[in-house]
C-alpha positions as a LaTeX table, in Angstrom:
\begin{tabular}{lrrr}
\hline
Residue & $x$ (\AA) & $y$ (\AA) & $z$ (\AA) \\
\hline
Unk1 & 20.14 & 12.76 & $-5.80$ \\
Unk2 & 19.21 & 14.69 & $-2.84$ \\
Unk3 & 20.76 & 17.75 & $-4.78$ \\
Unk4 & 18.73 & 16.86 & $-7.88$ \\
Unk5 & 15.46 & 16.60 & $-6.14$ \\
Unk6 & 16.16 & 20.01 & $-4.42$ \\
Unk7 & 17.81 & 21.82 & $-7.19$ \\
Unk8 & 15.27 & 23.95 & $-9.29$ \\
Unk9 & 17.99 & 25.38 & $-11.69$ \\
Unk10 & 19.09 & 21.84 & $-12.49$ \\
Unk11 & 15.61 & 20.47 & $-13.05$ \\
Unk12 & 14.72 & 23.42 & $-15.24$ \\
Unk13 & 18.03 & 23.10 & $-17.18$ \\
Unk14 & 17.22 & 19.21 & $-17.77$ \\
Unk15 & 13.58 & 19.72 & $-18.87$ \\
Unk16 & 14.37 & 23.01 & $-21.11$ \\
Unk17 & 17.15 & 20.98 & $-22.83$ \\
Unk18 & 14.61 & 17.92 & $-23.37$ \\
Unk19 & 11.94 & 20.22 & $-24.56$ \\
Unk20 & 14.25 & 22.29 & $-26.95$ \\
Unk21 & 15.53 & 19.12 & $-28.61$ \\
Unk22 & 12.21 & 17.64 & $-28.96$ \\
Unk23 & 10.52 & 20.68 & $-30.34$ \\
Unk24 & 13.28 & 21.30 & $-32.92$ \\
Unk25 & 13.11 & 17.71 & $-34.25$ \\
Unk26 & 9.18 & 18.06 & $-34.21$ \\
Unk27 & 9.38 & 21.24 & $-36.14$ \\
Unk28 & 12.09 & 19.68 & $-38.66$ \\
Unk29 & 9.91 & 16.70 & $-39.44$ \\
Unk30 & 6.72 & 18.77 & $-39.64$ \\
Unk31 & 8.39 & 20.96 & $-42.13$ \\
Unk32 & 9.70 & 18.31 & $-44.08$ \\
Unk33 & 6.54 & 16.21 & $-44.41$ \\
Unk34 & 3.74 & 18.74 & $-44.16$ \\
Unk35 & 2.20 & 19.61 & $-47.50$ \\
Unk36 & $-1.25$ & 21.45 & $-48.66$ \\
Unk37 & $-3.24$ & 17.95 & $-47.84$ \\
Unk38 & $-2.67$ & 18.10 & $-44.11$ \\
Unk39 & $-5.43$ & 20.46 & $-43.64$ \\
Unk40 & $-8.03$ & 18.45 & $-45.22$ \\
Unk41 & $-6.73$ & 15.24 & $-43.52$ \\
Unk42 & $-6.77$ & 17.11 & $-40.40$ \\
Unk43 & $-10.85$ & 17.83 & $-40.91$ \\
Unk44 & $-11.31$ & 13.98 & $-40.61$ \\
Unk45 & $-9.37$ & 13.33 & $-37.44$ \\
Unk46 & $-11.68$ & 11.32 & $-34.98$ \\
Unk47 & $-11.00$ & 13.27 & $-31.60$ \\
Unk48 & $-12.74$ & 10.15 & $-29.64$ \\
Unk49 & $-9.39$ & 8.45 & $-30.37$ \\
Unk50 & $-7.40$ & 11.23 & $-29.12$ \\
Unk51 & $-9.41$ & 11.37 & $-25.99$ \\
Unk52 & $-9.01$ & 7.91 & $-25.36$ \\
Unk53 & $-5.35$ & 8.01 & $-25.32$ \\
Unk54 & $-5.15$ & 10.26 & $-22.98$ \\
Unk55 & $-7.34$ & 8.26 & $-20.64$ \\
Unk56 & $-4.92$ & 5.22 & $-21.18$ \\
Unk57 & $-1.79$ & 7.30 & $-20.40$ \\
Unk58 & $-3.36$ & 7.98 & $-17.01$ \\
Unk59 & $-4.55$ & 4.64 & $-16.40$ \\
Unk60 & $-1.29$ & 3.33 & $-17.27$ \\
Unk61 & 0.08 & 5.64 & $-14.18$ \\
Unk62 & $-2.39$ & 4.15 & $-12.13$ \\
Unk63 & $-0.96$ & 0.57 & $-13.05$ \\
Unk64 & 2.65 & 1.68 & $-12.49$ \\
Unk65 & 1.82 & 2.93 & $-8.79$ \\
Unk66 & $-0.08$ & $-0.55$ & $-8.40$ \\
Unk67 & 3.21 & $-2.01$ & $-9.43$ \\
Unk68 & 5.38 & $-0.14$ & $-7.24$ \\
Unk69 & 2.87 & $-0.64$ & $-4.43$ \\
Unk70 & 3.14 & $-4.34$ & $-5.11$ \\
Unk71 & 6.87 & $-4.68$ & $-4.92$ \\
Unk72 & 7.54 & $-2.55$ & $-2.01$ \\
Unk73 & 4.89 & $-4.97$ & $-0.05$ \\
Unk74 & 6.90 & $-7.77$ & $-1.47$ \\
Unk75 & 9.93 & $-6.85$ & 0.53 \\
Unk76 & 7.68 & $-6.31$ & 3.55 \\
Unk77 & 7.79 & $-2.56$ & 3.48 \\
Unk78 & 4.93 & $-0.21$ & 3.40 \\
Unk79 & 3.70 & 2.39 & 1.03 \\
Unk80 & 0.45 & 4.24 & $-0.08$ \\
Unk81 & $-0.99$ & 4.25 & $-3.41$ \\
Unk82 & $-0.69$ & 8.04 & $-3.57$ \\
Unk83 & 2.94 & 7.77 & $-2.45$ \\
Unk84 & 3.52 & 5.36 & $-5.22$ \\
Unk85 & 1.87 & 7.41 & $-7.70$ \\
Unk86 & 4.23 & 10.26 & $-6.60$ \\
Unk87 & 7.31 & 7.99 & $-7.00$ \\
Unk88 & 6.24 & 6.93 & $-10.32$ \\
Unk89 & 5.59 & 10.64 & $-11.71$ \\
Unk90 & 8.97 & 12.02 & $-10.22$ \\
Unk91 & 11.19 & 9.35 & $-11.15$ \\
Unk92 & 9.63 & 9.27 & $-14.46$ \\
Unk93 & 10.42 & 13.15 & $-14.53$ \\
Unk94 & 14.18 & 12.63 & $-13.48$ \\
Unk95 & 14.30 & 10.05 & $-16.00$ \\
Unk96 & 13.07 & 12.38 & $-18.96$ \\
Unk97 & 15.52 & 15.24 & $-18.02$ \\
Unk98 & 18.60 & 12.93 & $-17.96$ \\
Unk99 & 20.65 & 11.20 & $-20.66$ \\
Unk100 & 19.92 & 7.41 & $-21.15$ \\
Unk101 & 17.18 & 7.83 & $-18.46$ \\
Unk102 & 19.59 & 7.60 & $-15.77$ \\
Unk103 & 17.79 & 9.78 & $-13.33$ \\
Unk104 & 15.16 & 7.28 & $-12.71$ \\
Unk105 & 16.75 & 4.51 & $-10.70$ \\
Unk106 & 18.69 & 7.12 & $-8.23$ \\
Unk107 & 15.37 & 9.27 & $-8.00$ \\
Unk108 & 13.26 & 6.05 & $-6.85$ \\
Unk109 & 16.11 & 4.93 & $-4.31$ \\
Unk110 & 15.95 & 8.45 & $-2.86$ \\
Unk111 & 12.27 & 8.71 & $-2.81$ \\
Unk112 & 12.11 & 5.30 & $-1.21$ \\
Unk113 & 14.65 & 5.82 & 1.30 \\
Unk114 & 14.16 & 9.65 & 2.21 \\
Unk115 & 10.92 & 10.89 & 1.41 \\
Unk116 & 7.92 & 8.47 & 2.37 \\
Unk117 & 5.91 & 8.17 & 5.40 \\
Unk118 & 7.30 & 4.75 & 5.90 \\
Unk119 & 10.83 & 4.88 & 5.18 \\
Unk120 & 12.72 & 2.03 & 3.22 \\
Unk121 & 16.09 & 0.81 & 3.97 \\
Unk122 & 18.56 & 1.63 & 1.15 \\
Unk123 & 19.23 & $-2.08$ & 0.48 \\
Unk124 & 15.44 & $-2.66$ & 0.00 \\
Unk125 & 14.90 & 0.48 & $-1.92$ \\
Unk126 & 17.72 & $-0.44$ & $-4.27$ \\
Unk127 & 16.20 & $-3.99$ & $-4.85$ \\
Unk128 & 12.60 & $-2.46$ & $-5.38$ \\
Unk129 & 14.22 & 0.28 & $-7.95$ \\
Unk130 & 16.13 & $-2.64$ & $-9.76$ \\
Unk131 & 13.23 & $-5.05$ & $-9.95$ \\
Unk132 & 10.82 & $-2.97$ & $-11.74$ \\
Unk133 & 13.08 & $-2.25$ & $-14.95$ \\
Unk134 & 13.84 & $-6.05$ & $-14.74$ \\
Unk135 & 10.48 & $-7.19$ & $-14.90$ \\
Unk136 & 10.18 & $-5.01$ & $-18.07$ \\
Unk137 & 12.99 & $-6.96$ & $-19.27$ \\
Unk138 & 11.63 & $-10.33$ & $-18.28$ \\
Unk139 & 8.41 & $-9.43$ & $-20.08$ \\
Unk140 & 9.78 & $-8.10$ & $-23.22$ \\
Unk141 & 12.30 & $-11.09$ & $-23.44$ \\
Unk142 & 9.44 & $-13.66$ & $-23.29$ \\
Unk143 & 6.54 & $-11.79$ & $-25.28$ \\
Unk144 & 8.67 & $-10.26$ & $-28.02$ \\
Unk145 & 9.80 & $-13.43$ & $-29.84$ \\
Unk146 & 6.27 & $-14.91$ & $-29.35$ \\
Unk147 & 4.46 & $-11.93$ & $-30.49$ \\
Unk148 & 7.01 & $-11.71$ & $-33.42$ \\
Unk149 & 6.81 & $-15.37$ & $-34.62$ \\
Unk150 & 3.20 & $-15.74$ & $-34.04$ \\
Unk151 & 2.51 & $-12.56$ & $-36.49$ \\
Unk152 & 5.29 & $-13.00$ & $-38.59$ \\
Unk153 & 3.01 & $-13.84$ & $-41.65$ \\
Unk154 & 1.47 & $-10.95$ & $-41.28$ \\
Unk155 & 4.45 & $-8.54$ & $-41.61$ \\
Unk156 & 4.88 & $-7.51$ & $-44.88$ \\
Unk157 & 8.04 & $-5.08$ & $-44.69$ \\
Unk158 & 11.30 & $-5.51$ & $-43.10$ \\
Unk159 & 10.83 & $-9.21$ & $-42.00$ \\
Unk160 & 14.62 & $-10.13$ & $-41.92$ \\
Unk161 & 15.82 & $-6.94$ & $-40.19$ \\
Unk162 & 12.98 & $-7.22$ & $-37.49$ \\
Unk163 & 13.75 & $-10.75$ & $-36.98$ \\
Unk164 & 17.49 & $-9.89$ & $-36.65$ \\
Unk165 & 16.23 & $-6.99$ & $-33.90$ \\
Unk166 & 13.96 & $-9.38$ & $-32.08$ \\
Unk167 & 16.73 & $-11.67$ & $-31.71$ \\
Unk168 & 19.17 & $-9.39$ & $-30.38$ \\
Unk169 & 16.64 & $-7.73$ & $-27.91$ \\
Unk170 & 16.03 & $-11.14$ & $-26.48$ \\
Unk171 & 19.40 & $-12.19$ & $-25.98$ \\
Unk172 & 20.37 & $-8.79$ & $-24.48$ \\
Unk173 & 17.41 & $-9.16$ & $-22.22$ \\
Unk174 & 18.38 & $-12.71$ & $-21.26$ \\
Unk175 & 22.02 & $-11.66$ & $-20.30$ \\
Unk176 & 20.78 & $-8.58$ & $-18.10$ \\
Unk177 & 18.45 & $-11.19$ & $-16.20$ \\
Unk178 & 21.50 & $-13.57$ & $-15.97$ \\
Unk179 & 23.85 & $-10.82$ & $-14.61$ \\
Unk180 & 21.10 & $-9.70$ & $-12.05$ \\
Unk181 & 20.81 & $-13.00$ & $-10.79$ \\
Unk182 & 24.37 & $-13.71$ & $-10.36$ \\
Unk183 & 24.61 & $-10.16$ & $-8.17$ \\
Unk184 & 22.14 & $-11.18$ & $-5.99$ \\
Unk185 & 22.75 & $-14.78$ & $-5.39$ \\
Unk186 & 26.77 & $-14.15$ & $-4.93$ \\
Unk187 & 26.78 & $-10.88$ & $-3.04$ \\
Unk188 & 30.17 & $-11.90$ & $-1.37$ \\
Unk189 & 32.29 & $-11.44$ & $-4.67$ \\
Unk190 & 31.17 & $-8.02$ & $-4.75$ \\
Unk191 & 32.21 & $-7.46$ & $-1.19$ \\
Unk192 & 35.52 & $-9.15$ & $-2.18$ \\
Unk193 & 36.10 & $-6.76$ & $-5.12$ \\
Unk194 & 35.73 & $-3.82$ & $-2.73$ \\
Unk195 & 38.13 & $-5.22$ & $-0.11$ \\
Unk196 & 40.71 & $-5.85$ & $-3.17$ \\
Unk197 & 40.33 & $-2.04$ & $-4.03$ \\
Unk198 & 40.76 & $-1.02$ & $-0.50$ \\
Unk199 & 44.00 & $-3.03$ & $-0.43$ \\
Unk200 & 45.52 & $-1.32$ & $-3.45$ \\
Unk201 & 48.73 & 0.72 & $-2.38$ \\
Unk202 & 47.68 & 3.86 & $-3.82$ \\
Unk203 & 44.06 & 3.87 & $-2.32$ \\
Unk204 & 44.94 & 2.36 & 1.18 \\
Unk205 & 45.43 & 5.85 & 2.70 \\
Unk206 & 42.10 & 7.06 & 1.02 \\
Unk207 & 40.04 & 4.29 & 2.60 \\
Unk208 & 41.56 & 4.72 & 6.06 \\
Unk209 & 39.69 & 8.16 & 5.96 \\
Unk210 & 36.90 & 8.03 & 8.44 \\
Unk211 & 34.37 & 9.24 & 6.13 \\
Unk212 & 35.29 & 6.90 & 3.34 \\
Unk213 & 35.68 & 3.85 & 5.68 \\
Unk214 & 32.24 & 4.62 & 7.02 \\
Unk215 & 30.66 & 5.10 & 3.59 \\
Unk216 & 32.29 & 1.77 & 2.56 \\
Unk217 & 31.11 & $-0.26$ & 5.57 \\
Unk218 & 27.28 & 1.10 & 4.59 \\
Unk219 & 27.87 & $-0.01$ & 1.06 \\
Unk220 & 28.93 & $-3.51$ & 2.11 \\
Unk221 & 25.88 & $-3.58$ & 4.75 \\
Unk222 & 23.29 & $-2.30$ & 1.88 \\
Unk223 & 24.70 & $-5.15$ & $-0.48$ \\
Unk224 & 23.95 & $-7.78$ & 2.29 \\
Unk225 & 20.45 & $-6.14$ & 2.63 \\
Unk226 & 20.01 & $-5.94$ & $-0.96$ \\
Unk227 & 20.95 & $-9.59$ & $-1.11$ \\
Unk228 & 18.15 & $-10.68$ & 1.80 \\
Unk229 & 15.71 & $-8.26$ & $-0.22$ \\
Unk230 & 15.86 & $-10.68$ & $-3.29$ \\
Unk231 & 15.01 & $-13.65$ & $-1.15$ \\
Unk232 & 11.92 & $-11.82$ & 0.52 \\
Unk233 & 10.81 & $-11.23$ & $-2.91$ \\
Unk234 & 11.13 & $-15.08$ & $-3.62$ \\
Unk235 & 9.21 & $-15.93$ & $-0.74$ \\
Unk236 & 6.50 & $-13.47$ & $-1.72$ \\
Unk237 & 6.04 & $-14.86$ & $-5.18$ \\
Unk238 & 2.61 & $-13.99$ & $-5.33$ \\
Unk239 & 3.27 & $-10.46$ & $-5.03$ \\
Unk240 & 6.09 & $-10.83$ & $-7.50$ \\
Unk241 & 3.61 & $-12.64$ & $-10.16$ \\
Unk242 & 0.87 & $-9.76$ & $-9.48$ \\
Unk243 & 3.87 & $-7.04$ & $-10.30$ \\
Unk244 & 4.60 & $-8.94$ & $-13.30$ \\
Unk245 & 0.92 & $-8.99$ & $-14.39$ \\
Unk246 & 0.79 & $-5.11$ & $-13.70$ \\
Unk247 & 4.05 & $-4.88$ & $-15.87$ \\
Unk248 & 2.01 & $-6.76$ & $-18.97$ \\
Unk249 & $-0.90$ & $-4.43$ & $-18.38$ \\
Unk250 & 1.11 & $-1.38$ & $-18.31$ \\
Unk251 & 2.77 & $-1.99$ & $-21.38$ \\
Unk252 & $-0.20$ & $-3.62$ & $-23.11$ \\
Unk253 & $-1.85$ & $-0.16$ & $-22.11$ \\
Unk254 & 1.06 & 1.85 & $-23.31$ \\
Unk255 & 1.22 & $-0.11$ & $-26.66$ \\
Unk256 & $-2.36$ & 0.76 & $-27.75$ \\
Unk257 & $-1.85$ & 4.32 & $-27.74$ \\
Unk258 & $-0.11$ & 4.29 & $-31.30$ \\
Unk259 & $-2.79$ & 2.39 & $-32.62$ \\
Unk260 & $-5.40$ & 4.54 & $-31.07$ \\
Unk261 & $-4.01$ & 7.38 & $-32.71$ \\
Unk262 & $-3.70$ & 6.03 & $-36.40$ \\
Unk263 & $-7.45$ & 4.77 & $-36.10$ \\
Unk264 & $-7.83$ & 8.68 & $-34.92$ \\
Unk265 & $-6.18$ & 9.84 & $-38.24$ \\
Unk266 & $-8.27$ & 7.39 & $-39.85$ \\
Unk267 & $-5.54$ & 5.35 & $-41.24$ \\
Unk268 & $-5.49$ & 1.73 & $-42.11$ \\
Unk269 & $-2.64$ & $-0.29$ & $-40.69$ \\
Unk270 & $-1.04$ & $-3.90$ & $-39.70$ \\
Unk271 & $-2.05$ & $-4.17$ & $-35.88$ \\
Unk272 & 0.62 & $-6.67$ & $-35.46$ \\
Unk273 & 3.35 & $-4.94$ & $-37.08$ \\
Unk274 & 2.59 & $-1.65$ & $-35.14$ \\
Unk275 & 2.71 & $-3.71$ & $-32.02$ \\
Unk276 & 6.34 & $-5.23$ & $-32.72$ \\
Unk277 & 7.46 & $-1.92$ & $-33.90$ \\
Unk278 & 6.74 & $-0.41$ & $-30.40$ \\
Unk279 & 8.18 & $-3.35$ & $-28.77$ \\
Unk280 & 11.47 & $-2.95$ & $-30.45$ \\
Unk281 & 11.43 & 0.80 & $-30.27$ \\
Unk282 & 10.86 & 0.86 & $-26.54$ \\
Unk283 & 13.35 & $-1.54$ & $-25.68$ \\
Unk284 & 16.09 & 0.52 & $-27.52$ \\
Unk285 & 14.64 & 3.81 & $-26.43$ \\
Unk286 & 16.74 & 3.78 & $-23.08$ \\
Unk287 & 20.04 & 3.67 & $-24.88$ \\
Unk288 & 19.38 & 6.85 & $-26.57$ \\
Unk289 & 21.91 & 9.34 & $-25.17$ \\
Unk290 & 19.81 & 12.51 & $-25.20$ \\
Unk291 & 17.39 & 13.57 & $-22.27$ \\
Unk292 & 14.38 & 11.17 & $-22.17$ \\
Unk293 & 15.63 & 10.13 & $-25.81$ \\
Unk294 & 14.36 & 13.66 & $-27.09$ \\
Unk295 & 15.15 & 14.00 & $-30.69$ \\
Unk296 & 16.10 & 10.57 & $-31.31$ \\
Unk297 & 12.75 & 9.18 & $-30.02$ \\
Unk298 & 10.93 & 11.62 & $-32.58$ \\
Unk299 & 13.03 & 10.69 & $-35.56$ \\
Unk300 & 13.05 & 7.05 & $-34.76$ \\
Unk301 & 9.39 & 6.89 & $-34.36$ \\
Unk302 & 8.97 & 8.74 & $-37.74$ \\
Unk303 & 11.24 & 6.71 & $-39.40$ \\
Unk304 & 9.42 & 3.37 & $-38.15$ \\
Unk305 & 5.96 & 4.87 & $-38.51$ \\
Unk306 & 6.50 & 6.15 & $-42.09$ \\
Unk307 & 5.54 & 2.71 & $-43.08$ \\
Unk308 & 1.85 & 3.25 & $-41.80$ \\
Unk309 & 1.45 & 7.09 & $-41.74$ \\
Unk310 & 1.27 & 9.04 & $-44.96$ \\
Unk311 & 3.95 & 11.28 & $-45.67$ \\
Unk312 & 2.11 & 14.63 & $-45.08$ \\
Unk313 & 0.29 & 13.39 & $-41.83$ \\
Unk314 & 3.95 & 12.08 & $-40.31$ \\
Unk315 & 4.86 & 15.17 & $-38.47$ \\
Unk316 & 1.40 & 15.54 & $-36.80$ \\
Unk317 & 1.22 & 11.91 & $-36.03$ \\
Unk318 & 4.58 & 11.95 & $-34.01$ \\
Unk319 & 4.01 & 15.15 & $-32.75$ \\
Unk320 & 0.66 & 13.78 & $-30.93$ \\
Unk321 & 2.06 & 10.48 & $-30.06$ \\
Unk322 & 4.96 & 12.13 & $-28.20$ \\
Unk323 & 3.16 & 14.84 & $-26.49$ \\
Unk324 & 0.49 & 11.90 & $-25.25$ \\
Unk325 & 3.09 & 9.50 & $-24.07$ \\
Unk326 & 6.30 & 11.65 & $-23.03$ \\
Unk327 & 5.20 & 15.47 & $-22.58$ \\
Unk328 & 2.29 & 14.94 & $-20.52$ \\
Unk329 & 3.75 & 12.79 & $-17.95$ \\
Unk330 & 6.79 & 15.20 & $-18.09$ \\
Unk331 & 4.59 & 18.23 & $-17.15$ \\
Unk332 & 2.42 & 16.20 & $-14.42$ \\
Unk333 & 6.14 & 15.04 & $-13.12$ \\
Unk334 & 7.42 & 18.39 & $-12.95$ \\
Unk335 & 4.06 & 19.82 & $-11.14$ \\
Unk336 & 4.41 & 16.99 & $-8.74$ \\
Unk337 & 8.23 & 17.32 & $-8.12$ \\
Unk338 & 7.85 & 20.97 & $-7.42$ \\
Unk339 & 4.88 & 20.70 & $-4.93$ \\
Unk340 & 7.43 & 18.17 & $-3.31$ \\
Unk341 & 10.47 & 20.37 & $-3.13$ \\
Unk342 & 8.29 & 23.14 & $-1.47$ \\
Unk343 & 7.11 & 20.63 & 0.92 \\
Unk344 & 10.50 & 19.70 & 1.75 \\
Unk345 & 11.87 & 23.38 & 2.28 \\
Unk346 & 8.80 & 23.97 & 4.39 \\
Unk347 & 9.59 & 21.06 & 6.55 \\
Unk348 & 13.28 & 22.18 & 6.57 \\
Unk349 & 12.30 & 25.95 & 7.81 \\
Unk350 & 10.04 & 24.64 & 10.36 \\
Unk351 & 13.16 & 22.69 & 12.03 \\
\hline
\end{tabular}
C-alpha cells in the first residue's frame, strides 16, 4: 500500500483507466439516446437541484469523516476531523482506481497505521477499516427488506425480480456479518491454520527464513490485536451506535442525489422505486470488476433508470449523476493524495 500511496505513475494509470472507461461509456449512452428533443428539455432544467446535489455530496463526506472519527475513538485511539476527512477522500480515491474497489481497505489501513498524528496499531487499523463496510452491510441488510416490503404496493415494474434481488442481497449481507463475527470470536482458528501451513514439508524451509518468520509472528500478533479491538468496540457500544447512525445518514443523503437530479430535470417518478433501485444498485456495485465500477456503473444505472427517465435525457442524466457522486469525489481525492505525497516526500528529504 505504501507503494501505491507514493507512486504517482500507478495513481495516474488507475485514474486514466477509470476515466477512459467511464467517458467512453457515457459517450456511447449519450450517442444512442440523445435526439433533437434534448436541447429543448435542457432549457427547463432546474439548476437549484443540481446545486443541492453538490451540497449533499460534500455533506456526505463530512458525515463519512465523523463516522471514521467515531469508530477510531471506539477502539480508544485518536484522530482529528481533518485527518478523518483525509482518510475518507484518499481511501475513496484508492478504491475508485482499483478493480472491485479493492484499494479502499488497504489504503485506510496504511493511513491509520502510518500516516496520522496519532498512529494506530495495525490490528486496530484493520478492525476500523473492516467495521466501516460492515456497518454498511448491516444497515443495508436491515433497511432493504423493510423499505421494499413497506413500499412494495407502490412498485409497478419488475416486482418479482426486485423481490428476488432484495432477498439475495439480504442473505448475502447476513452471511458476511456471520463470517466477520466468526473470525473475531475465534481468532485461534486462524492462528492454527497459519501453524498448519508452516508445517507443510514444502513450505517449512520458507517459513524458517528470518524475515518470513518475523512477518508470520507479526501477523499472529495483529490477529490477536484485531480480536481485542472487537471487544473494545463492544464495550464502547454507544460509539458504535453513533457510527451506525452516521452510516444511515450517509446513505440516506447519498440516495437523495438521484431524486434531486430527477426533480432538476422536471421528471415525475415513484420515490420508493427510485430508493429501492439505488439500494440494490449500490450493494451490487462493489462486485463490478472495472476500476471504481466505471462503465458497468453507467450502463447499469442507465438500464435501471430508463424506467424513470425519458430516452432522450438518459445519457445526460447518467452523466450528471456519475459526475456528482463519483468523479467529483475522485478529483478531490486525487488532489488530497497528491498533496499528501508531496508532504511525505518533503519529510523524507528533511531526514
